[in-house]
C-alpha positions as CSV (number, residue, x, y, z in Angstrom):
1,M,214.6,73.8,35.1
2,H,215.8,70.9,37.2
3,Q,218.0,71.7,40.2
4,S,219.2,69.2,42.8
5,D,221.9,69.1,45.4
6,S,224.4,66.3,44.7
7,L,227.2,67.1,47.2
8,T,227.0,68.7,50.6
9,M,230.1,69.4,52.7
10,E,230.8,71.8,55.5
11,N,230.0,75.3,54.2
12,M,229.7,74.0,50.6
13,V,226.9,72.5,48.4
14,T,226.9,71.6,44.7
15,S,223.7,72.0,42.7
16,F,223.0,71.1,39.1
17,V,221.2,73.5,36.7
18,S,219.6,72.3,33.5
19,P,218.5,74.3,30.4
20,S,214.9,75.6,30.7
21,P,213.3,74.8,28.3
22,P,215.7,72.2,26.9
23,T,216.6,73.1,23.3
24,G,219.6,70.9,22.4
25,N,217.5,68.0,21.0
26,G,220.6,65.8,20.7
27,R,221.9,67.9,17.8
28,H,225.6,67.3,16.8
29,I,228.0,70.2,16.1
30,E,231.1,68.9,14.4
31,L,234.3,70.7,15.5
32,A,236.9,72.0,13.1
33,G,240.5,71.0,13.7
34,I,241.2,74.6,15.0
35,D,238.6,74.0,17.7
36,L,240.5,71.0,19.2
37,W,242.1,72.7,22.2
38,L,241.2,69.6,24.3
39,D,244.0,70.3,26.8
40,A,243.0,74.0,27.4
41,R,240.4,75.9,29.3
42,I,239.5,79.5,30.2
43,D,239.5,80.1,34.0
44,N,238.3,83.6,35.1
45,I,237.1,85.1,38.4
46,F,234.6,87.9,39.1
47,V,234.3,89.6,42.5
48,Y,231.2,91.6,43.6
49,P,230.8,93.8,46.7
50,C,227.0,93.4,46.4
51,S,224.9,90.4,47.2
52,L,224.0,87.8,44.6
53,N,220.6,86.2,44.6
54,L,221.4,82.5,44.1
55,D,217.9,81.5,43.1
56,R,217.8,84.2,40.5
57,F,221.4,83.3,39.3
58,K,220.4,79.7,38.8
59,E,217.2,80.7,36.9
60,A,219.2,83.1,34.7
61,L,221.8,80.3,34.0
62,S,219.0,77.9,33.1
63,H,217.6,80.3,30.6
64,T,221.1,81.1,29.2
65,L,221.8,77.4,28.7
66,S,218.5,77.2,26.8
67,R,219.8,79.9,24.4
68,W,223.3,78.4,24.4
69,P,222.6,74.6,24.2
70,L,226.2,74.0,23.1
71,V,227.4,74.8,26.6
72,A,225.1,72.1,28.1
73,G,226.5,69.5,25.7
74,H,229.3,67.0,25.9
75,L,232.3,66.1,23.7
76,L,231.8,63.1,21.4
77,L,234.4,61.3,19.3
78,L,233.2,59.4,16.3
79,D,235.0,57.4,13.6
80,N,238.3,57.8,15.6
81,D,239.0,61.3,14.3
82,R,235.8,63.3,14.1
83,Y,235.0,65.4,17.2
84,F,231.5,66.7,18.0
85,I,229.7,68.5,20.7
86,E,226.4,66.7,21.2
87,M,223.8,69.1,22.6
88,V,222.1,66.8,25.1
89,D,220.9,69.4,27.7
90,H,223.2,68.3,30.5
91,A,223.0,70.0,33.8
92,I,225.8,72.3,34.8
93,P,227.4,72.0,38.3
94,I,227.5,75.0,40.5
95,S,229.4,74.7,43.7
96,I,228.6,77.2,46.5
97,D,231.1,77.7,49.3
98,N,230.3,79.9,52.4
99,N,233.8,81.1,53.5
100,H,233.8,82.2,57.2
101,S,237.6,82.4,57.6
102,L,238.5,85.2,55.2
103,L,238.1,88.8,56.3
104,Q,237.7,90.0,52.7
105,W,238.8,89.3,49.1
106,P,242.6,89.0,49.5
107,F,243.7,90.5,46.2
108,D,244.0,94.1,44.9
109,S,242.7,95.3,41.5
110,T,245.6,93.8,39.4
111,V,243.8,91.8,36.7
112,V,246.5,89.1,35.9
113,V,247.4,87.7,39.2
114,E,251.0,86.6,39.7
115,N,251.1,82.9,40.5
116,G,247.4,83.1,40.0
117,Y,246.7,79.4,39.5
118,S,248.2,78.4,42.9
119,L,246.8,81.4,44.8
120,M,243.3,81.3,43.3
121,K,242.6,77.6,42.6
122,S,240.4,77.4,45.7
123,Y,237.9,79.7,44.0
124,F,237.4,77.3,41.0
125,N,235.8,74.0,40.3
126,F,237.9,73.2,37.2
127,V,236.8,71.5,34.0
128,Q,238.8,68.3,33.9
129,N,240.8,68.5,30.7
130,Q,242.2,65.0,31.1
131,K,238.7,63.6,30.9
132,L,238.2,65.4,27.6
133,L,241.5,64.1,26.3
134,D,240.4,60.6,27.4
135,N,237.1,61.2,25.4
136,S,234.9,61.0,28.5
137,P,231.3,61.8,27.5
138,Y,230.3,62.9,31.0
139,E,232.6,65.8,31.8
140,P,230.8,69.1,31.8
141,L,232.2,71.7,29.5
142,L,231.4,74.5,32.0
143,R,231.8,74.5,35.8
144,I,231.0,77.3,38.1
145,K,232.0,77.9,41.7
146,I,230.5,80.7,43.8
147,T,232.3,81.7,47.1
148,H,230.5,83.9,49.6
149,I,233.0,85.6,51.9
150,I,230.8,86.0,54.9
151,Q,232.6,88.6,56.9
152,S,232.8,91.2,54.1
153,D,229.6,90.0,52.3
154,Q,231.6,89.7,49.0
155,W,230.7,87.2,46.3
156,V,233.3,85.5,44.1
157,I,232.3,83.7,40.9
158,G,234.9,81.3,39.4
159,I,234.2,80.3,35.8
160,S,236.0,77.3,34.2
161,W,235.2,77.0,30.5
162,A,236.4,74.2,28.2
163,H,238.3,75.7,25.3
164,V,236.6,73.3,22.8
165,L,233.4,75.3,23.4
166,G,235.0,78.4,22.0
167,D,237.6,81.2,22.6
168,A,237.5,83.9,25.2
169,I,235.1,86.0,23.1
170,S,232.6,83.1,23.1
171,C,233.0,82.8,26.8
172,L,232.5,86.5,27.4
173,H,229.4,86.6,25.2
174,F,227.9,83.7,27.2
175,L,228.6,85.3,30.5
176,N,227.3,88.7,29.3
177,T,224.0,86.9,28.4
178,L,223.9,85.3,31.8
179,S,224.5,88.7,33.5
180,R,221.8,90.4,31.5
181,L,219.2,87.7,32.0
182,Y,220.0,87.8,35.8
183,Q,219.1,91.6,35.6
184,H,215.9,90.8,33.6
185,L,217.5,92.5,30.5
186,E,217.5,91.1,27.0
187,P,220.9,90.0,25.6
188,C,222.6,92.8,23.7
189,I,224.3,90.6,21.2
190,P,222.9,88.5,18.3
191,D,221.8,84.9,18.9
192,P,224.8,82.6,18.9
193,I,225.7,80.6,15.9
194,F,227.2,77.1,16.6
195,E,227.8,75.5,13.2
196,R,231.2,76.3,11.9
197,R,233.1,75.8,8.7
198,L,235.0,72.5,8.4
199,W,238.3,72.9,6.6
200,Q,239.5,70.4,4.0
201,E,243.1,69.0,3.8
202,K,243.2,70.1,0.1
203,E,242.7,73.7,1.1
204,A,246.0,73.7,3.2
205,A,249.2,75.3,1.8
206,S,252.6,74.1,2.9
207,S,253.9,77.7,2.3
208,F,252.3,78.7,5.6
209,L,254.2,76.1,7.7
210,P,257.0,78.6,8.6
211,L,254.4,80.7,10.3
212,M,253.1,77.9,12.5
213,N,255.8,77.0,15.0
214,L,253.2,76.8,17.8
215,F,251.6,73.8,16.0
216,E,254.7,72.4,14.4
217,D,256.6,72.2,17.6
218,A,253.9,70.5,19.7
219,V,255.3,67.8,22.0
220,P,254.0,65.0,24.2
221,K,252.3,66.3,27.4
222,E,255.0,64.9,29.7
223,R,257.6,67.2,28.1
224,L,255.6,70.4,29.0
225,S,256.5,70.4,32.7
226,S,260.1,71.5,32.1
227,N,258.8,74.7,30.4
228,I,256.7,75.5,33.5
229,T,259.6,74.9,35.9
230,N,261.9,77.1,33.7
231,N,259.4,80.0,33.8
232,L,259.1,79.8,37.6
233,D,262.9,79.7,38.1
234,N,264.0,82.4,35.6
235,Y,261.2,84.8,35.0
236,S,259.2,87.4,36.9
237,Q,255.8,88.8,36.1
238,I,255.4,92.4,34.9
239,N,252.1,94.3,35.2
240,L,252.2,97.7,33.5
241,R,249.2,100.0,34.0
242,F,248.4,102.9,31.7
243,S,245.7,105.4,32.2
244,G,243.5,106.5,29.3
245,E,245.3,109.9,29.4
246,Q,248.7,108.2,29.1
247,L,247.6,106.2,26.2
248,T,246.4,109.3,24.4
249,Q,249.8,110.9,25.1
250,L,251.5,107.8,23.6
251,H,249.4,107.9,20.5
252,A,250.2,111.5,19.9
253,L,253.9,110.6,19.7
254,V,253.3,108.8,16.4
255,N,252.2,111.2,13.7
256,E,250.4,108.5,11.8
257,T,246.6,108.4,11.6
258,S,246.6,104.8,10.2
259,V,247.7,103.3,13.5
260,T,245.5,102.8,16.6
261,I,246.1,103.5,20.3
262,H,246.6,99.8,20.7
263,D,249.2,99.6,18.0
264,V,251.2,102.4,19.6
265,L,250.8,100.9,23.1
266,I,252.4,97.5,22.0
267,A,255.0,99.4,19.9
268,Y,256.0,101.4,23.0
269,I,256.5,98.4,25.2
270,I,258.5,96.7,22.4
271,V,260.7,99.8,21.9
272,L,261.1,100.1,25.7
273,L,262.3,96.5,25.9
274,N,264.6,96.9,22.9
275,T,266.2,100.1,24.2
276,F,266.7,99.3,27.9
277,C,266.6,95.5,28.3
278,L,267.4,93.8,25.0
279,D,270.1,95.9,23.5
280,N,271.9,92.9,22.2
281,N,270.7,92.3,18.6
282,D,270.4,88.6,19.2
283,E,267.9,89.3,21.9
284,C,265.9,92.2,20.6
285,I,262.3,91.9,19.5
286,K,262.1,92.0,15.8
287,H,258.4,91.0,15.1
288,T,255.1,90.3,16.7
289,S,252.8,87.3,16.8
290,T,249.3,88.7,17.4
291,I,246.3,86.6,18.3
292,V,243.6,87.9,15.9
293,N,239.9,87.5,16.0
294,Y,238.6,86.8,12.4
295,R,234.9,87.0,13.1
296,G,233.1,89.2,10.6
297,V,235.8,89.1,7.9
298,S,233.6,86.8,5.8
299,E,230.2,85.1,6.6
300,S,231.5,81.9,4.9
301,I,234.5,81.8,7.3
302,A,233.1,83.1,10.6
303,P,230.0,85.3,11.2
304,P,230.2,87.9,14.0
305,S,228.1,85.8,16.5
306,L,230.0,82.5,15.9
307,V,230.7,80.4,19.0
308,A,234.0,78.7,18.2
309,N,237.7,79.2,18.4
310,A,237.7,81.9,15.8
311,V,241.2,83.3,16.5
312,F,244.7,82.6,15.1
313,R,248.3,83.9,15.6
314,M,249.4,86.4,12.9
315,L,253.1,86.9,12.5
316,S,254.3,90.3,11.4
317,E,257.2,91.2,9.2
318,D,260.4,92.1,10.9
319,F,260.6,95.7,11.9
320,D,262.9,97.9,9.8
321,D,263.8,99.8,13.0
322,P,263.1,97.9,16.2
323,R,263.7,101.0,18.2
324,S,261.3,103.3,16.3
325,L,257.8,103.7,17.7
326,S,256.4,104.7,14.3
327,N,258.0,101.8,12.4
328,V,257.0,99.2,14.9
329,A,253.4,100.5,15.2
330,Q,253.0,100.6,11.4
331,T,254.4,97.1,11.0
332,I,251.9,95.8,13.5
333,R,249.0,97.6,11.7
334,R,250.1,96.1,8.3
335,S,250.0,92.6,9.8
336,I,246.5,93.2,11.1
337,H,245.3,94.4,7.7
338,R,246.9,91.3,6.2
339,S,245.1,89.0,8.6
340,R,241.8,90.4,7.3
341,E,242.4,89.4,3.7
342,I,240.3,86.4,2.7
343,E,242.8,85.2,0.2
344,F,245.3,84.9,3.0
345,L,243.0,83.7,5.7
346,E,241.4,80.7,4.0
347,P,244.6,78.7,3.3
348,Y,246.1,79.8,6.6
349,L,243.2,78.4,8.6
350,A,243.1,75.2,6.6
351,T,246.8,74.6,7.2
352,A,246.4,75.3,11.0
353,D,243.4,73.0,11.0
354,S,245.4,70.2,9.5
355,L,248.2,70.6,12.0
356,M,245.9,70.6,15.0
357,R,244.2,67.4,13.8
358,R,247.6,65.8,13.4
359,N,248.6,66.8,16.9
360,V,245.4,65.5,18.5
361,R,245.9,62.1,16.7
362,E,249.5,61.9,17.9
363,K,248.6,63.2,21.4
364,R,250.9,66.1,21.1
365,Q,250.2,69.4,22.8
366,C,251.2,73.0,21.9
367,R,254.1,74.5,23.8
368,M,253.3,78.1,24.9
369,T,257.0,78.8,24.5
370,H,258.9,81.9,23.8
371,Y,260.6,82.1,20.4
372,G,263.6,84.3,20.0
373,N,263.1,87.9,18.7
374,E,259.3,87.5,19.1
375,I,256.6,88.9,21.4
376,V,253.1,87.5,21.5
377,I,250.1,89.8,21.8
378,N,246.9,88.4,23.3
379,S,244.7,91.5,23.8
380,N,241.3,92.0,25.4
381,M,241.5,95.8,25.2
382,K,238.3,95.8,23.0
383,Y,236.4,93.9,25.7
384,D,235.5,95.1,29.1
385,W,235.0,91.9,31.1
386,A,234.2,93.6,34.4
387,D,231.5,95.7,32.8
388,A,230.0,92.9,30.7
389,V,229.6,90.5,33.6
390,D,228.7,92.9,36.4
391,F,225.3,91.3,37.4
392,G,224.1,94.8,38.2
393,C,227.1,95.9,40.4
394,S,227.9,98.7,38.0
395,N,231.5,100.0,38.2
396,Q,232.1,97.7,41.2
397,C,232.7,94.2,39.6
398,R,236.4,93.2,39.4
399,F,237.7,90.7,36.9
400,Y,240.8,88.4,37.4
401,T,242.6,85.8,35.3
402,T,245.5,83.6,36.1
403,W,248.2,83.1,33.5
404,T,250.8,84.7,31.2
405,G,254.1,83.5,29.8
406,P,257.6,84.8,28.8
407,Y,257.1,87.8,26.4
408,Y,253.4,86.8,26.1
409,M,251.6,90.1,26.5
410,R,248.0,90.0,27.9
411,V,246.1,93.2,27.7
412,F,243.0,94.0,29.7
413,R,240.9,97.0,30.8
414,L,241.7,98.3,34.3
415,N,239.6,97.0,37.2
416,P,237.6,99.4,39.4
417,I,239.6,100.4,42.5
418,Q,238.1,100.2,46.0
419,N,239.5,102.7,48.5
420,G,238.2,101.7,51.9
421,H,234.4,101.7,51.6
422,D,234.5,104.0,48.6
423,W,235.0,103.3,44.9
424,E,237.2,105.6,42.8
425,E,235.9,106.8,39.5
426,R,236.8,104.1,37.0
427,D,239.2,104.8,34.2
428,R,237.4,103.0,31.4
429,Q,240.1,103.8,28.8
430,G,243.0,102.6,30.8
431,V,244.7,99.2,30.4
432,E,246.9,96.7,32.2
433,V,249.6,94.8,30.2
434,A,251.0,91.6,31.8
435,F,253.8,89.3,30.7
436,L,256.9,87.5,32.0
437,I,260.4,88.8,31.7
438,E,263.8,87.5,32.8
439,K,264.4,88.3,36.5
440,S,267.6,90.0,35.6
441,K,265.8,92.5,33.3
442,K,262.8,93.4,35.5
443,I,264.3,96.4,37.4
444,Q,265.6,97.9,34.1
445,L,262.2,97.8,32.5
446,M,260.3,99.0,35.5
447,T,262.7,101.9,36.1
448,A,262.5,103.0,32.4
449,W,258.7,102.7,32.4
450,Q,258.2,104.7,35.6
451,R,260.5,107.4,34.4
452,D,258.4,107.7,31.2
453,L,255.2,108.0,33.2
454,D,256.7,110.7,35.5
455,D,258.1,112.7,32.5
456,K,255.0,112.1,30.3
457,F,257.2,110.3,27.7
458,A,259.4,113.4,27.2
459,Q,262.4,111.3,26.0
460,W,260.4,110.0,23.1
461,K,259.2,113.4,22.0
462,S,262.7,114.5,21.2
463,L,263.5,111.4,19.2
464,K,262.5,110.5,15.7
465,T,259.7,108.1,16.2
């Protein structure tokens, strides 16, 4: 393991950590078109009330990189249109900042922080996406910043992960391995697989194009700024929290064993919006677009331990009754079942792959825009980030992330809650749902939601669901 200080500033130093032993051996992993999120990254924060041993952290990172040589690689463009990650055992930069000015971590336990990027950017050393777009071979694909808040002895880890490495699940599995090796524990997941299936143009099907507005409507980067400005001017962020008990109560409202608690949770929010905020038929939500993880459907498509962008957006059918909990939940469940069918999945992914390659060639970027009558679901309910990356601070690690969009629902497990010097017993089954909604509709939604919590969803019990 080679470590050296490359930058020293007041209260901050940057070190470089290499894989030990080096295992990349210059191998090339060719990226599929659906991996080419060159303009995107995953930025997450973890906060700990217990001390981190920096030498042990660097040693654990060194051994994790040895097991995950893809992360210590760099992006490589060959033949003008073939992208690779070359596993060259690069060192990963870790910036360490000793903060003497803050009394304590300034945020509560809300997972998706409103205006998170502007408020939390000082806790990150970001991967430079523009360098990846410019095909720079020297930009690290992972950057880490550790902030030690001296007065409260809290430790903050900011992770910036290039999306070309893989999706959020890949990032989580890497960080879980790092956390476990730091604790001198063996990883609890299978060894990562980096080689991925490469899709062929002849496998694509034009019949899938109507399902792919996200890729079809990609625009030059300079046209994206107007969307961001519009969101800030016209939308407010909503953070809805549900306890495990409340989720059980919701699920009991739908007398249907085929649907999950997650299906009913999403259906409830949709019906709540349609009933109290979007009563105009032109506005109401009529279908979902769910980001689905397809690992494990087929070994030939994506084995369970694949490190890649193994997710896609699955469009549901229109609801027969947009104000029926049962109908909406069952429609969502049917779309998930459909997404697991190999006969559907193969041509769908090949078509998406072709569109993403075209967008990269033409320097077009996807607009994370809101389409009428649609809500997007990007759920991490299955994954407990705070627990998986706790570095031994059991039930006391808090996890934060920084973005959502109009009617773009992000779902996470609840953070632990600190009450003074004590920690409340954590509700491991509870969730937080965050999204943006028009400012004019926020009070209506929050009033209806709070009334349901107070009444234990009594109004829905008397209705045909």
